[in-house]
PyMOL CGO cylinders between C-alpha atoms (Angstrom):
from pymol import cmd
from pymol.cgo import CYLINDER

trace = [
    CYLINDER, -82.92, 107.49, -170.48, -84.57, 109.18, -173.47, 0.3, 1, 1, 1, 1, 1, 1,
    CYLINDER, -84.57, 109.18, -173.47, -81.10, 110.01, -174.78, 0.3, 1, 1, 1, 1, 1, 1,
    CYLINDER, -81.10, 110.01, -174.78, -80.02, 106.39, -174.40, 0.3, 1, 1, 1, 1, 1, 1,
    CYLINDER, -80.02, 106.39, -174.40, -83.14, 105.20, -176.22, 0.3, 1, 1, 1, 1, 1, 1,
    CYLINDER, -83.14, 105.20, -176.22, -82.30, 107.57, -179.07, 0.3, 1, 1, 1, 1, 1, 1,
    CYLINDER, -82.30, 107.57, -179.07, -78.78, 106.13, -179.21, 0.3, 1, 1, 1, 1, 1, 1,
    CYLINDER, -78.78, 106.13, -179.21, -80.17, 102.59, -179.40, 0.3, 1, 1, 1, 1, 1, 1,
    CYLINDER, -80.17, 102.59, -179.40, -82.55, 103.65, -182.18, 0.3, 1, 1, 1, 1, 1, 1,
    CYLINDER, -82.55, 103.65, -182.18, -79.79, 105.26, -184.22, 0.3, 1, 1, 1, 1, 1, 1,
    CYLINDER, -79.79, 105.26, -184.22, -77.58, 102.20, -183.65, 0.3, 1, 1, 1, 1, 1, 1,
    CYLINDER, -77.58, 102.20, -183.65, -80.29, 99.82, -184.86, 0.3, 1, 1, 1, 1, 1, 1,
    CYLINDER, -80.29, 99.82, -184.86, -80.99, 102.13, -187.79, 0.3, 1, 1, 1, 1, 1, 1,
    CYLINDER, -80.99, 102.13, -187.79, -77.28, 102.17, -188.72, 0.3, 1, 1, 1, 1, 1, 1,
    CYLINDER, -77.28, 102.17, -188.72, -77.20, 98.35, -188.67, 0.3, 1, 1, 1, 1, 1, 1,
    CYLINDER, -77.20, 98.35, -188.67, -80.35, 98.26, -190.78, 0.3, 1, 1, 1, 1, 1, 1,
    CYLINDER, -80.35, 98.26, -190.78, -78.83, 100.64, -193.35, 0.3, 1, 1, 1, 1, 1, 1,
    CYLINDER, -78.83, 100.64, -193.35, -75.54, 98.71, -193.39, 0.3, 1, 1, 1, 1, 1, 1,
    CYLINDER, -75.54, 98.71, -193.39, -77.43, 95.43, -193.86, 0.3, 1, 1, 1, 1, 1, 1,
    CYLINDER, -77.43, 95.43, -193.86, -79.43, 96.97, -196.71, 0.3, 1, 1, 1, 1, 1, 1,
    CYLINDER, -79.43, 96.97, -196.71, -76.29, 98.32, -198.42, 0.3, 1, 1, 1, 1, 1, 1,
    CYLINDER, -76.29, 98.32, -198.42, -74.49, 94.99, -198.11, 0.3, 1, 1, 1, 1, 1, 1,
    CYLINDER, -74.49, 94.99, -198.11, -77.50, 93.14, -199.51, 0.3, 1, 1, 1, 1, 1, 1,
    CYLINDER, -77.50, 93.14, -199.51, -77.71, 95.53, -202.46, 0.3, 1, 1, 1, 1, 1, 1,
    CYLINDER, -77.71, 95.53, -202.46, -73.98, 95.08, -203.08, 0.3, 1, 1, 1, 1, 1, 1,
    CYLINDER, -73.98, 95.08, -203.08, -73.79, 91.31, -202.75, 0.3, 1, 1, 1, 1, 1, 1,
    CYLINDER, -73.79, 91.31, -202.75, -77.30, 90.44, -203.87, 0.3, 1, 1, 1, 1, 1, 1,
    CYLINDER, -77.30, 90.44, -203.87, -79.14, 88.06, -201.58, 0.3, 1, 1, 1, 1, 1, 1,
    CYLINDER, -79.14, 88.06, -201.58, -76.44, 87.63, -198.91, 0.3, 1, 1, 1, 1, 1, 1,
    CYLINDER, -76.44, 87.63, -198.91, -77.87, 88.39, -195.49, 0.3, 1, 1, 1, 1, 1, 1,
    CYLINDER, -77.87, 88.39, -195.49, -75.42, 89.87, -193.00, 0.3, 1, 1, 1, 1, 1, 1,
    CYLINDER, -75.42, 89.87, -193.00, -76.75, 87.79, -190.11, 0.3, 1, 1, 1, 1, 1, 1,
    CYLINDER, -76.75, 87.79, -190.11, -76.52, 84.59, -192.14, 0.3, 1, 1, 1, 1, 1, 1,
    CYLINDER, -76.52, 84.59, -192.14, -72.99, 85.52, -193.24, 0.3, 1, 1, 1, 1, 1, 1,
    CYLINDER, -72.99, 85.52, -193.24, -71.91, 86.13, -189.64, 0.3, 1, 1, 1, 1, 1, 1,
    CYLINDER, -71.91, 86.13, -189.64, -73.37, 82.75, -188.65, 0.3, 1, 1, 1, 1, 1, 1,
    CYLINDER, -73.37, 82.75, -188.65, -71.46, 81.08, -191.50, 0.3, 1, 1, 1, 1, 1, 1,
    CYLINDER, -71.46, 81.08, -191.50, -68.22, 82.81, -190.44, 0.3, 1, 1, 1, 1, 1, 1,
    CYLINDER, -68.22, 82.81, -190.44, -68.74, 81.76, -186.82, 0.3, 1, 1, 1, 1, 1, 1,
    CYLINDER, -68.74, 81.76, -186.82, -69.46, 78.14, -187.78, 0.3, 1, 1, 1, 1, 1, 1,
    CYLINDER, -69.46, 78.14, -187.78, -66.49, 77.94, -190.16, 0.3, 1, 1, 1, 1, 1, 1,
    CYLINDER, -66.49, 77.94, -190.16, -64.31, 79.57, -187.51, 0.3, 1, 1, 1, 1, 1, 1,
    CYLINDER, -64.31, 79.57, -187.51, -65.40, 76.99, -184.93, 0.3, 1, 1, 1, 1, 1, 1,
    CYLINDER, -65.40, 76.99, -184.93, -64.92, 74.04, -187.27, 0.3, 1, 1, 1, 1, 1, 1,
    CYLINDER, -64.92, 74.04, -187.27, -61.36, 75.16, -188.06, 0.3, 1, 1, 1, 1, 1, 1,
]
cmd.load_cgo(trace, "trace")
């Protein structure tokens, strides 16, 4: 279970780093907001 917890931590950390990199690339775009926008636009289509 400690191993699994470590995996979850590294997964969350990877998402955090990816989010940070995307925000530094695209300015103020938040990944979570972008995903929500994609989902909404996908549903409306």
